[in-house]
PAFILO-276721 format. One line per field, with one value per residue (C-alpha): x, y, z. Coordinates in steps of 0.25 Angstrom, whole numbers. Each point is the difference from the previous one (the first is absolute). Layout:
residues N
xx: (X_...)
yy: (Y_...)
zz: (Z_...)
//
This chain:
residues 961
xx: (-129_9_6_12_-9_-10_13_7_-14_-3_15_-2_-13_0_-14_0_-12_10_3_14_2_-4_8_13_-3_-2_13_7_-6_6_15_-3_-2_12_9_-4_11_-10_-4_5_-9_-11_1_0_-10_-10_5_-5_-13_-4_-6_-1_14_1_4_9_6_3_5_9_6_2_7_9_6_1_8_8_3_1_2_14_-6_-8_0_1_-14_-5_7_-4_-14_-1_8_-9_-12_3_4_-13_-6_8_-4_-14_0_-9_9_-12_-8_-11_0_2_0_12_6_2_-15_3_1_14_5_-3_8_11_3_1_9_9_-1_5_13_2_1_11_8_3_1_3_8_7_-14_-10_6_-11_-10_1_-1_-8_-10_0_-9_-10_-3_-7_-10_-4_-2_0_12_8_-4_4_13_2_-3_11_9_-3_0_13_6_-7_5_13_6_-4_12_-13_-2_12_6_10_11_-5_-11_8_9_-13_-7_15_-2_-15_2_14_-8_-13_10_6_-13_-14_3_-1_-9_-10_3_-6_-13_-2_3_-10_-12_1_-3_-11_-6_3_-14_-9_6_8_-1_8_10_2_3_11_6_1_8_9_3_7_6_7_11_6_-1_7_-4_0_-12_-8_9_-4_-8_-13_-1_3_-10_-10_2_0_-13_-7_2_-4_-14_-9_-11_5_-1_11_3_6_7_6_5_7_5_6_6_7_5_7_8_4_4_7_15_11_12_-3_4_-11_-10_1_-2_-12_-6_1_-5_-13_-5_-6_-6_-13_-4_1_-14_-7_4_-9_-11_-8_11_-6_-1_8_5_5_7_8_2_8_7_7_5_6_6_6_4_9_5_4_6_8_5_5_6_8_2_13_-1_-4_-9_-7_-3_-6_-9_-1_-4_-10_-9_-1_-3_-11_-6_2_-11_-11_5_1_-15_-4_7_-9_-13_0_-3_14_2_15_3_14_4_-3_8_12_0_-2_11_9_-2_1_14_3_1_7_15_-7_1_-7_-12_-6_-12_-8_5_-4_-14_1_5_-14_-6_4_-5_-11_-3_6_-11_-12_6_0_-14_-11_-11_-11_-10_9_-1_-10_6_14_-6_-8_11_-9_6_0_5_13_1_1_10_9_-2_4_10_8_-5_5_14_8_-7_6_13_-1_-4_12_10_-9_3_14_3_-10_-2_-7_-8_-5_-2_-8_-8_-3_-3_-11_-6_-3_-5_-9_-5_-5_-7_-6_-15_-4_-4_16_9_1_6_8_7_1_9_8_2_5_10_4_3_8_6_8_6_11_4_12_-1_8_-10_-13_6_3_-11_7_-8_-13_-2_1_-14_-4_0_-6_-11_-2_-2_-8_-10_-14_-5_-16_0_9_-11_4_10_8_4_2_8_11_-1_5_11_5_0_8_9_5_0_16_-3_-9_11_9_-13_-5_-11_-7_-1_-15_-5_4_-5_-14_0_3_-9_-12_-10_10_9_-4_-14_-3_-14_8_6_11_2_1_10_9_0_5_9_5_-1_8_12_-2_2_13_7_-3_-1_7_-5_-14_1_-5_-13_0_-12_-8_2_-4_-14_-3_3_-8_-13_9_6_-12_-5_11_-4_-15_-4_-15_8_-4_12_-5_3_15_1_9_12_9_4_-9_11_9_-7_6_13_0_-3_10_11_-7_0_12_11_8_-2_-13_0_0_-13_-7_5_-6_-12_-2_5_-10_-11_2_2_-9_-12_6_5_-13_-8_11_-3_-17_2_8_-8_-13_6_2_-13_-6_5_12_-4_-14_3_8_-2_6_12_1_-1_12_7_0_4_12_4_-1_6_12_-2_2_11_8_4_7_16_5_10_-11_-9_11_10_-4_-16_-2_-15_-3_6_-9_-10_2_4_-15_-4_8_-7_-13_0_7_-12_-5_7_-3_-17_2_10_-5_-6_12_-1_1_11_7_-3_5_14_1_-1_10_9_-1_0_14_5_-7_3_14_3_-11_-8_7_-9_-14_8_0_-16_-2_9_-7_-13_2_6_-11_-11_9_-2_11_-2_0_12_7_-4_3_15_0_-2_10_11_-4_3_13_6_-3_2_12_4_-7_-11_5_-8_-14_5_5_-13_-8_9_-6_-15_4_7_-10_-10_8_9_-15_-6_11_4_14_2_-8_-11_-14_-5_-10_-15_-4_9_-6_8_-3_3_13_3_-1_8_11_0_1_12_6_-2_5_13_2_-4_11_10_-3_2_12_6_-1_7_-14_6_0_-16_0_9_-9_-6_-14_4_11_-12_-2_15_-1_-13_7_12_-9_-8_13_5_-9_-4_17_-2_-13_-8_-5_5_15_-2_-6_13_8_-5_0_16_2_-6_8_13_-5_-2_12_9_-9_-1_12_13_14_6_1_-11_-12_-13_-12_-7_2_0_-2_15_-3_-13_5_12_-7_-15_1_13_-3_-15_2_13_2_-13_-10_11_1_-14_-8_-7_14_1_14_-7_-8_4_-8_6_14_-3_-5_15_8_-6_1_14_2_-7_10_12_-6_-1_15_2_-6_2_13_4_-12_-9_9_2_-15_-3_10_2_-13_-11_9_1_-16_0_10_9_14_12_7_-12_-1_16_-4_-13_10_10_-10_-6_12_5)
yy: (42_13_9_-8_-12_8_7_-14_-6_12_1_-17_2_-5_0_15_5_8_14_1_13_-7_-13_11_5_-14_-3_13_-2_-15_5_11_-10_-9_12_1_-4_-10_-6_-14_2_3_-13_-8_6_-2_-14_-4_5_2_-12_7_-5_11_5_-11_2_13_0_-13_7_14_-9_-5_12_8_-13_-1_15_5_-12_5_15_-9_-1_-12_0_3_-13_-7_3_-3_-13_-6_5_-5_-13_-1_1_-12_-9_2_8_14_10_8_-10_11_-2_-14_2_-10_4_-14_0_8_-5_-4_14_6_-12_0_15_-3_-10_10_11_-12_-3_13_0_-13_8_10_-6_-17_-4_11_7_-11_-13_-9_4_-12_-10_9_-3_-15_-4_10_-10_-10_10_-7_4_15_2_-11_8_12_-6_-5_14_6_-11_4_14_0_-10_12_11_-2_-14_-4_3_-2_16_11_3_10_-3_5_-10_-10_2_1_-13_-8_4_-3_-15_-3_4_-9_-11_0_3_-5_-8_-14_3_8_-13_-10_7_0_-13_-2_9_-7_-13_7_7_-8_-6_10_13_-2_14_4_-12_5_14_-7_-7_14_6_-13_-1_16_-4_-11_7_5_-9_-12_-11_-9_5_-3_-11_-12_-11_8_11_-7_-11_10_8_-12_-7_16_-2_-13_-2_3_4_10_16_4_14_-8_-12_12_6_-12_0_13_-3_-14_10_9_-11_-4_15_-1_5_-8_-9_-8_-15_6_4_-13_-10_9_1_-17_-1_7_-11_11_-11_-1_15_-7_-4_12_8_-9_6_13_8_13_-1_8_-13_-6_14_-3_-14_4_12_-8_-12_12_4_-12_-4_13_-3_-14_6_9_-9_-9_11_4_-13_-10_-13_-11_-5_14_4_-14_3_13_-4_-13_10_10_-11_-5_14_4_-6_5_13_1_-6_11_12_-5_-2_9_15_2_14_-1_0_6_-9_-10_6_2_-15_-5_9_-5_-14_2_9_-14_-8_12_-8_-15_-7_-7_1_-13_-6_6_14_-1_-2_11_10_-4_3_13_3_-5_9_12_-3_-1_12_12_-4_10_-3_-2_10_11_-5_11_11_-4_2_12_5_8_5_-14_-5_9_-3_-15_2_9_-9_-13_6_3_-12_-9_5_-8_-11_4_-1_-13_-5_5_-6_-13_2_0_-12_-9_6_-11_-4_15_2_-15_5_14_-9_-9_11_7_-13_-1_14_-2_-11_5_4_13_4_-2_0_17_0_-15_7_11_-6_-9_11_9_-12_0_14_1_-12_8_8_-11_-5_6_6_-11_-13_10_1_-15_-5_-8_-12_1_15_-5_-8_13_10_-6_-4_15_5_-10_-2_7_2_-1_11_10_11_1_14_-8_-13_8_9_-9_-9_12_3_-13_0_13_-7_-12_8_-3_-15_5_8_-12_-9_9_-11_4_14_-1_-7_13_10_-8_2_15_2_-6_2_-6_11_15_-4_-5_6_6_12_2_-16_5_13_-10_-9_11_2_-12_0_11_-6_-15_9_8_-15_-7_11_-6_-13_6_6_-11_2_16_1_-11_8_13_-7_-6_14_9_2_3_9_7_3_10_8_-2_15_-7_-5_5_7_-14_-9_8_3_-5_-11_4_-14_0_8_-12_-5_11_0_-16_2_10_-9_-9_7_9_-10_-1_-13_7_1_16_-1_-8_9_13_-9_-3_13_9_-10_4_13_7_-4_5_14_2_0_10_8_-3_5_12_3_0_6_12_4_-7_3_-10_-1_-3_-14_-8_-13_7_3_-15_-4_9_-4_-15_2_8_-11_-12_9_1_-14_-5_9_-8_-11_7_6_11_-6_-7_13_10_-9_-12_3_16_-4_-5_13_8_-5_2_15_1_-5_9_10_-4_-1_15_6_-6_9_12_-4_-5_10_-3_-15_-7_-14_5_7_-11_-11_10_3_-16_-2_10_-6_-13_8_5_-14_-5_12_5_14_-1_4_14_6_-3_5_14_-1_-8_6_12_-4_-10_13_10_-7_-6_1_-4_-15_0_6_-12_-9_10_2_-15_0_11_-9_-12_9_7_-15_-6_11_9_12_-4_5_14_9_-6_2_14_3_-8_5_13_-2_-13_11_10_-9_-8_12_8_-14_-4_7_4_-5_-9_-6_7_-8_-2_7_5_-9_-11_-11_-6_14_-2_-14_4_10_-7_-9_9_5_-13_-2_12_1_-14_6_12_-12_-6_11_3_-13_-3_12_8_13_9_0_7_11_4_13_-4_-8_11_4_-13_-3_7_-7_-13_5_2_-13_-10_6_-1_-12_-6_7_-5_-9_-13_-9_-2_-7_14_6_-6_2_16_-2_-8_10_11_-9_0_17_2_-10_5_16_4_1_-3_8_16_-4_5_-6_-2_5_14_-2_-15_-2_9_-7_-13_6_8_-7_-15_-2_6_-6_-13_-5_4_4_-10_-10_5_-1_-8_-8_-4_-16_-5_-16_0_-4_12_11_-6_-1_15_4_-6_8_14_-6_0_14_6_-8_6_14_-2_-3_10_13_-4_8_10_-13_-1_13_3_-13_-3_14_5_-11_-10_9_3_-14_-1_-10_0_6_-15_-5_11_-4_-13_1_11_-12_-11_7_5_-15)
zz: (168_2_-10_-3_-3_-8_-9_-3_-3_-12_-4_-4_-5_-15_-3_-8_10_9_-4_-5_7_13_-3_0_14_3_-6_5_15_0_-5_12_11_-8_4_15_11_6_-12_4_13_-9_-8_10_7_-12_-4_16_-4_-14_-8_-14_-8_-9_14_4_-12_0_16_-4_-12_7_12_-11_-8_15_4_-12_0_14_10_2_6_9_16_6_6_-14_-6_12_-1_-16_3_10_-8_-14_8_6_-14_-6_12_-1_13_3_2_10_9_-3_-13_-6_-17_-3_-14_-3_-3_-12_-14_-6_-3_12_7_-13_5_14_-3_-8_13_10_-11_0_15_-1_-10_10_13_-1_4_8_7_-2_0_5_-11_-7_13_7_-14_0_14_-7_-11_8_0_-14_-14_1_7_-8_-13_4_5_-14_-5_9_-6_-15_2_6_-12_-10_8_5_-3_-14_-11_-12_5_-3_14_3_8_14_-3_-2_11_9_-6_3_13_2_-7_11_13_-7_-3_15_8_-7_-14_7_8_-11_-9_11_1_-17_1_13_-8_-12_7_8_-12_-10_-1_6_-6_-12_-4_11_-1_-15_6_11_-12_-7_10_2_-15_3_10_-4_-9_12_14_1_-11_12_8_-13_-8_8_4_6_-11_-13_2_4_-13_-8_7_-1_-16_-3_9_-10_9_6_-7_-13_6_13_-9_-9_13_5_-16_2_13_-5_-12_10_6_-15_-1_11_-1_7_-6_-11_7_9_-10_-8_14_2_-14_1_13_-6_-9_-9_-8_9_-6_-16_1_3_-14_-5_9_-7_-6_1_16_12_3_-12_-2_11_0_-15_6_11_-10_-8_12_5_-14_-1_13_-4_-13_9_8_-14_-4_14_6_-6_6_-10_9_3_-15_-3_13_-6_-14_5_9_-13_-9_11_0_-13_-10_12_-2_-13_0_9_-9_-13_8_14_3_5_7_0_-16_2_9_-10_-11_10_4_-15_-5_12_-4_-15_2_9_-14_-9_4_-2_-13_-5_9_8_-6_14_-1_-14_5_9_-11_-7_11_3_-15_4_10_-7_-8_8_8_-13_-7_2_7_-10_7_-4_-16_-5_10_-8_-13_2_9_8_15_5_-11_0_14_0_-13_8_13_-8_-7_12_6_-10_-1_12_-8_-14_8_5_-12_-8_12_-3_-17_6_8_-10_-14_-6_11_-1_-15_3_8_-7_-14_9_8_-14_-5_12_1_-15_2_14_1_-5_16_3_-13_1_12_-4_-14_8_10_-9_-11_13_4_-12_-2_13_-3_-12_9_5_-14_-7_-14_-5_6_-6_-14_-2_8_12_6_-6_-2_-15_3_11_-10_-11_9_4_-12_-8_13_-2_13_2_10_-8_2_13_3_10_-10_-12_6_7_-14_-6_8_1_-13_-2_13_-9_-14_0_-2_-13_-4_-3_-4_-10_-5_12_-5_-5_13_6_-9_0_15_1_-12_1_12_11_-3_-6_-4_16_3_13_-4_11_-5_-13_0_10_-14_-7_8_2_-16_-2_10_-8_-13_6_3_-12_-12_-12_3_-2_-15_-5_8_-2_-10_9_13_-7_-6_15_5_-8_7_11_-6_-6_15_1_-14_2_2_8_12_12_10_9_-9_-1_15_10_-2_-12_-3_-13_-6_2_-12_-9_5_-3_-13_-2_5_-9_-12_4_-5_-10_-3_-3_-18_-1_-8_9_10_-5_-4_15_6_-9_3_15_0_-11_9_12_-6_-8_15_6_-12_0_16_-1_-12_7_12_-7_0_13_16_1_14_-2_-8_11_-7_-14_9_6_-15_-4_13_-2_-16_3_10_-11_-10_11_3_-14_-4_11_-9_-11_2_-4_-10_-7_0_-4_-9_-5_-2_1_-5_13_6_-10_6_15_-3_-6_12_9_-7_1_15_0_-3_12_8_-6_-1_14_7_13_1_9_-3_-14_1_9_-11_-12_10_1_-14_-4_10_-9_-13_6_0_-12_-10_5_-6_-9_11_0_-10_10_13_-2_-1_10_10_-1_1_11_8_-2_7_11_16_9_0_-16_0_8_-11_-11_6_1_-15_-2_8_-9_-12_5_4_-13_-9_7_-7_-11_7_2_-9_6_14_-3_-4_9_13_1_2_10_9_0_4_10_8_0_7_11_11_1_13_10_-3_7_13_12_0_-14_-9_-9_2_-15_-7_8_-2_-15_1_8_-12_-12_9_2_-16_-6_9_-7_-15_3_3_-12_-8_6_0_-16_-6_1_9_-11_0_14_-8_-11_-3_4_12_8_8_7_3_15_4_-5_9_12_-2_-3_12_10_-3_-1_15_7_-9_9_-10_0_-15_-5_9_-8_-14_2_6_-13_-10_7_-3_-14_-3_7_-9_-12_2_8_-6_8_9_-10_-12_-3_8_-10_10_7_16_0_6_11_3_0_9_9_1_-4_6_14_1_-8_2_18_4_-4_3_15_1_10_-12_-6_4_-4_5_-12_-11_-9_8_-4_-15_3_8_-10_-12_10_-1_-15_-1_8_-8_-13_6_3_-13_-6_9_7_11_-1_5_12_4_0_6_12_6_-2_2_9_11_0_2_12_-7_7_-8_-1_-7_-9_-4_-3_-9_-9_0_-4_-10_-6_-4)
//
């Protein structure tokens, strides 16, 4: 054993006993040898004498890489040496008489790598340099199974590495593949085909495994060789004989099935294809699918039937003659019963092709009315297939209930897997709605009555069918209950499934009810059934927390839809929800119970929608709201009081409790309109004002607890919409507290709140904004960089992202102020010190911001400020120096230099929109400043941009129009 062999063995060692430093040195040594100019000779020498499989594999892998990367630069002698050596190896010959080692004695992975090396040589040399490689190989097959096996490995590697279109190929590789195939067709394909036939006849009894390998190669090559070489009286009977003989191994029979499928799938004109399909007499294999449904043979036969049916269907669609269509339909009707059986009872690898075929078959029925009895039967069979395919495996039942890692993975997998089947279901529903509805009804009935070991999956599948079917029903059909929907929806509502404790069953049941609520909207007699389902252990009281929270969300959607029709049931609903509501007001509730999804707050939104309607009597409304708000506010007050004597950060459970309480109050308020709380029932408005006063205390006691700041800010947003202008007295205190302790990311949400206030109240907000703006400007202009953001080593990516978001939001904030007649805020005595940094920020963003939508906002801001602050021509401006800044700085940098920058792409829509605003800015400047603008801009700025005189003149003319 030499140093290279030792290094290879060490580098391949996976036992963990080799020192890591030694292993690294071994890898480095191997790499050094690989870069040697004589590496090919070194590899072939070791292949001649070493029986170590690691060494053989490394040498072959190295040869493969070197040939692939350096072949064009090799000398003719070296190429010849490699060619002869590799060919001797694949022919089971010793390269060196003194060293009788033969690579074909090695394991499969070594032989596969050798095949890959030969295919790489074929890629470069066949047929121009080495035209006889295949012809020279064939005589060596007489040496027996070892060489035949290797020949098949070479053919398969040629398919994998070059010919097959199952892998992405470059244009160059496609051209080489075409060259190789053309040469093989002319020179050796017929000889290879005859050899295949002889090998199968010779070895089918003595070496069926070898025959399976040969058949695998045949199935790969049928797609591009002359079909007459295979679809003839020799091969077709042989294939079927191999498939149908019981005594032969399943592997051999399955390989023969793959060859028949390749024949069936061969591309050709439709008339020839139909004749071929007729001659196959495919019914001979129908009986095989009743055998062991899990075997590879049955799976292959099922795939064959699917492929056969698909090809027959395509022929029927493309052939115009009545006779041809009749033959196609006859063949299709023959194969469909067995195909449907296979789809329902057998493991089939080609699920996608099944859905494709069934979708194509259903599509042929779209224009047929009425459907024939046989077609209706086939529709029923398709629905059976869909139901069978979408059912969960019972072995995952516990995992799906617990929703552990395995359960989540299975649920995600099935969600993706079902998509195509649900699309197919909706297609069937449109073609045969009555059959589909009856099928769903019968599925639900039979699922309920099925045994306990299956009914969870069967009920879930039946409900999922009903849910998916709802997407294909029009709103009008759903409201009226067309067909037997009038029977199906009540059945859905009234049935109590014995497996309702299952998370999956409960979820799909609730989702399905929610989907068909438009029916209940028109048939209000079913409202009690809906409420019972959502309010008992099937919904909000379900033992699974995820199901309970989902029920809360769906119940809120139901309330939104039914609204006034639920008024008679309000007291019943509130009574049923007492314990659910109490969970939010229980001070002993643990943070774990309150953590996770916020869906629990949807119950409060549903209650708010119910009691917030004007249809509810005022006294009752006040009573209901007080009963809910009082304990919630008391809980917050108690927490705030306790926090004054404790460290707030030391009580995460209480923080979570307060957070959940604010969410509940916020959700509750969504049901009350501004008109109701400020005009028709001001008592309700007073209750929300008192609540706001309580929640604002949180900002004082917990100034730096970000989750609470976010929740209180969200509630202020809600109160702005609910209380209208009556929220004004509370804003100064709230804004002052939010601004005092805010970090850059907090400032973003603070500015968003101010934007909402400005957009809603406009100039009425002037005094409040005048007071708060100086604090905002002081904080933000000291945080944001004047120009580019820092980047590169030492910069914190997250901090920069937060600053960029704040910069973008500040530009929006300034734009909102300017465009809502509030620009005078910038000119108050407390704010004038911030005019210059504001102008610099707007100017830099207008010229350089990477988002053109932000640039556009800044240009619009400048336009509005010009209109507000600059008088026409000789009047006195509100801001001394602003006019000269606009003409000399803004016009030059934004209106010219930024436009000629390479980042300005006029093919982009946002760029065009920005350019439109820049043009408008110039028109406004001309309107306000007249020739003063042109005198500076045209003769002083245009020459610096190398603008020709004639274009400058055209610019002046266009601007003055």
